[in-house]
C-alpha positions, 0 to 999 in steps of 0.5 A, spaced: 250 158 845 253 153 840 249 150 835 249 142 834 252 143 827 258 147 831 259 142 836 258 136 831 264 139 827 268 140 833 267 133 835 269 130 828 275 135 827 277 140 832 282 143 827 277 145 822 271 146 827 268 153 827 270 155 834 275 160 836 282 158 836 283 159 844 277 154 844 281 149 840 287 149 844 283 148 850 279 142 847 286 139 844 289 139 851 283 136 854 283 131 849 290 129 851 288 128 858 281 124 857 282 120 850 289 120 848 291 119 856 297 123 854 301 127 860 300 134 860 307 138 859 309 145 861 309 147 854 302 145 853 300 150 859 305 155 856 301 154 849 295 156 852 297 162 857 301 165 851 294 164 847 291 169 852 287 163 856 288 165 863 290 160 869 282 160 872 280 159 865 284 153 864 282 150 871 275 151 870 276 147 863 280 142 867 274 142 873 269 141 868 272 135 864 274 132 871 266 132 873 264 130 866 269 124 866 267 122 873 259 122 871 261 118 865 264 113 869 259 112 874 253 112 869 257 106 866 258 103 872 251 103 874 248 103 867 244 109 867 240 110 861 242 116 856 238 122 856 234 124 850 237 129 845 231 134 848 234 132 855 241 134 853 239 140 850 235 142 857 241 141 861 246 145 856 241 151 857 241 150 864 248 150 865 249 156 860 244 160 864 248 159 870 255 161 867 258 155 864 262 158 859 269 158 856 
């Protein structure tokens, strides 16, 4: 499991984060979709594929991003309370134990 300092580093600056180059590419692509609201082009997908990221891995990343975006929008709409850090850690542990990996 990634430590919180690695996650914090990736959130702060993907380019300098202590994560694999493949994960950096996926996170940049997801940022384009979710934060920059930029259309993904064939060249973006080609870059991922050329780096050895498989189509199923790309689809998994997109599925997870989609799910979390929907959850976030619903939570905001219904004013859900945010979990504590311990709650987030427990959720992450459960997700990772069931095969949530990249």
